[in-house]
C-alpha positions in Angstrom: 17.7 72.9 109.0 20.3 70.3 108.2 22.8 69.3 110.9 26.5 69.4 110.6 28.1 66.2 109.3 29.6 63.9 112.0 32.9 64.0 110.2 33.8 67.7 109.5 34.7 68.7 106.0 38.2 70.0 105.9 38.3 73.3 103.9 41.9 73.5 102.8 43.1 77.0 102.0 45.0 76.8 98.8 45.2 80.5 97.6 48.7 81.0 98.9 50.0 77.4 98.6 52.2 76.3 95.7 50.6 73.8 93.4 51.6 70.1 93.4 53.2 70.7 89.9 55.3 73.6 91.2 56.5 71.6 94.3 57.4 68.6 92.2 59.3 70.8 89.7 61.3 72.3 92.6 62.2 68.9 94.0 63.2 67.7 90.5 65.3 70.8 89.8 67.0 70.6 93.2 67.8 66.9 92.8 69.2 67.3 89.3 71.4 70.3 90.3 72.7 68.3 93.3 73.6 65.3 91.2 75.1 67.5 88.5 77.4 69.3 91.0 78.5 66.0 92.5 79.3 64.5 89.1 81.3 67.6 88.2 83.3 67.4 91.4 83.9 63.7 91.0 85.2 64.1 87.4 87.5 66.9 88.4 88.9 65.0 91.4 89.4 61.9 89.3 91.7 63.9 87.0 94.1 64.8 89.8 97.1 62.7 90.5 96.7 62.4 94.2 93.3 63.9 95.2 92.7 65.8 98.3 91.5 63.2 100.8 90.3 65.7 103.4 88.2 67.6 100.9 86.9 64.5 99.4 85.7 63.2 102.8 84.1 66.6 103.7 82.3 66.9 100.4 81.1 63.3 100.6 79.6 63.9 104.1 78.0 67.1 102.8 76.6 65.1 99.8 75.1 62.5 102.1 73.5 65.2 104.4 72.1 67.1 101.5 70.7 63.9 100.0 69.1 63.0 103.3 67.5 66.5 103.5 66.3 66.2 99.9 64.7 62.8 100.7 63.0 64.3 103.7 61.7 67.3 101.8 60.5 64.9 99.0 58.6 62.9 101.6 57.0 66.0 103.0 55.9 67.2 99.6 54.3 63.9 98.6 53.0 62.7 101.9 52.1 65.9 103.5 49.8 67.1 100.8 46.1 66.1 100.7 45.6 62.8 98.9 42.8 64.5 96.9 45.4 66.7 95.1 46.8 64.0 92.9 46.6 60.3 93.7 49.1 59.5 91.0 52.0 61.0 92.9 51.1 59.7 96.3 51.6 56.3 98.2 48.5 54.2 98.5 46.0 54.8 101.3 45.9 52.4 104.2 43.1 49.9 104.0 40.7 50.3 106.9 37.6 48.2 107.2 34.8 47.7 109.7 32.7 44.5 109.4 29.3 45.1 111.0 25.6 44.2 111.2 23.2 47.1 111.0 21.0 46.1 114.0 23.9 45.2 116.3 24.7 47.3 119.4 28.4 46.3 119.2 28.5 47.8 115.7 27.0 51.0 117.1 29.6 51.2 119.9 32.4 50.3 117.5 31.5 53.1 115.1 30.8 55.6 117.8 33.8 55.0 120.0 36.5 54.0 117.6 35.8 54.4 113.9 34.2 57.8 113.7 36.6 59.7 116.0 39.6 58.1 114.3 38.2 59.0 110.8 38.0 62.6 111.9 41.8 62.6 112.0 42.8 60.1 109.3 40.0 59.9 106.7 42.4 61.4 104.1 45.0 58.7 104.7 42.8 55.6 104.7 40.8 53.6 102.1 37.8 53.0 104.3 35.1 50.4 103.7 32.1 49.1 105.6 31.4 45.4 105.0 28.5 43.3 106.4 28.2 40.0 108.2 25.6 37.4 107.3 25.0 34.0 105.9 24.9 33.6 102.1 22.2 31.1 100.9 23.2 29.1 97.9 19.7 27.9 96.9 18.5 31.4 96.0 21.7 33.6 96.0 20.4 35.5 98.9 21.5 36.3 102.5 20.3 35.4 106.0 20.9 38.0 108.6 21.3 37.3 112.3 18.7 39.8 113.4 16.2 38.9 110.7 15.0 40.4 107.4 14.8 43.9 108.9 18.6 43.8 109.5 19.1 42.7 105.9 17.1 45.7 104.8 19.1 48.0 107.1 22.4 46.5 105.6 21.1 47.2 102.1 20.1 50.8 102.9 23.6 51.4 104.3 25.3 49.8 101.3 23.1 51.8 98.9 24.2 54.9 100.7 27.8 54.1 100.2 27.2 53.3 96.6 25.4 56.5 95.9 27.7 58.7 98.1 31.1 57.0 98.2 32.6 59.7 100.4 32.8 58.1 103.8 32.1 61.4 105.4 28.6 61.1 104.1 27.7 57.4 104.2 29.5 56.6 107.5 27.7 59.5 109.2 24.4 58.1 107.8 25.2 54.6 109.0 26.1 55.9 112.5 22.8 57.8 112.6 20.9 54.6 111.9 23.0 52.7 114.4 22.1 55.1 117.2 18.5 53.8 116.9 19.3 50.3 115.6 16.2 48.8 117.1 14.1 51.0 114.8 15.8 50.0 111.6 14.4 50.1 108.9 11.7 52.6 110.0 11.0 55.0 107.2 11.0 58.0 109.5 14.4 57.0 110.9 15.8 56.6 107.4 14.4 59.8 106.1 15.7 61.8 109.2 19.2 60.3 108.8 19.2 60.8 105.1 18.3 64.5 105.6 20.9 65.0 108.3 23.7 63.8 106.0 22.6 65.2 102.7 21.4 61.9 101.2 18.4 62.0 98.8 15.8 59.6 100.2 14.2 59.0 96.8 17.6 57.8 95.3 18.1 55.6 98.4 14.7 54.1 98.1 15.2 53.5 94.4 18.5 51.7 95.0 16.9 49.3 97.5 13.9 48.6 95.3 15.5 48.5 91.9 14.8 45.3 89.9 12.5 44.0 92.7 15.4 44.4 95.2 17.9 42.2 93.2 20.5 45.0 93.0 20.5 45.7 96.7 20.5 41.9 97.5 23.5 41.5 95.2 25.3 44.3 97.0 24.7 42.7 100.4 25.6 39.2 99.2 28.9 40.4 97.8 29.6 42.3 101.0 28.8 39.2 103.1 31.0 37.0 101.0 33.8 39.6 101.4 33.5 39.3 105.2 33.4 35.5 105.0 36.4 35.3 102.7 38.3 37.5 105.3 37.4 35.0 108.0 35.3 37.6 109.9 32.3 36.4 111.9 32.0 39.0 114.7 30.3 42.4 114.6 32.2 44.6 114.9 35.5 43.5 113.6 38.0 46.3 112.6 40.7 45.4 110.1 43.7 47.6 109.3 46.0 47.0 106.3 44.4 43.5 105.9 44.8 42.4 109.5 42.4 42.2 112.4 43.0 45.3 114.5 40.2 45.0 117.1 37.0 43.2 117.8 33.9 44.5 119.7 31.6 41.7 120.7 29.2 41.2 123.6 29.9 44.7 124.8 33.6 44.0 125.2 36.8 44.8 123.2 39.3 42.1 122.5 42.1 41.2 120.1 43.1 44.9 120.2 46.8 44.8 120.1 47.9 48.4 120.7 44.8 49.5 122.4 41.0 49.9 121.7 40.7 53.6 121.8 40.4 55.9 118.7 43.7 57.5 119.4 45.4 54.0 119.3 43.9 53.3 115.9 45.0 56.7 114.6 48.6 56.0 115.7 48.5 52.6 113.9 47.2 54.3 110.7 49.9 56.9 110.8 52.6 54.2 111.4 51.2 52.1 108.5 51.1 55.2 106.3 54.7 56.0 107.0 55.6 52.4 106.1 53.7 52.7 102.8 55.4 56.0 102.1 58.8 54.5 102.6 57.9 51.7 100.3 56.5 54.0 97.7 59.6 56.3 97.7 61.8 53.2 97.3 59.9 52.2 94.3 60.2 55.6 92.5 
């Protein structure tokens, strides 16, 4: 029997909810009606000889209040809906990245203590990515891994999982499963058990790793390692949020964790970054 995924699948009930198109139409209609009313009033007032100052001030205040309420409602409509509804009408997700090594105990602790519990709350708000740390070799376009060739193979298995199953709820759970027994990577029994647990086809995973005599998987790993190098990351595990280092787990200790090293602290930072992106997105519309 397959186990439940580490990150629960959210089953949104949509039967009684208005569609995105309906909500957007309501916002557009309300906004147009409000602007039309204000224009009519301004035109009528401008034709009077003296104007009624008290009425003008009162209506101006009402207009500002209604505009603020409308802006708030628009924010709720676009930001409150699931990002899976329609990406075109939503602000961008917050980049969240964990740089790891597959056979590293710090990576295991980082994923277990911070990344996974945070993703249970904000997976729909972030653009999550796992990247790997190693040393690119120029002479053969390969990669050297700190814990040896078995770690390189573990890295490639996890990268293949993310390529075949891009939903982080799947490949992150698979990676965490391997990390729990990191000393056994890349044992076939371990890989098969973790693949079964998270709905990954072992045959497809094996084919990805061995395709073209391993060149495809090596290329995946090399590009991931170069990404970490270009970001200036050398420690496993390094967590980056919105392009900046958020926290580092190394030698069994957390450091460079401004704002805290617990999952809830990361969740708060993601929500704050998301609100900032939402404000920027609304300003650009």
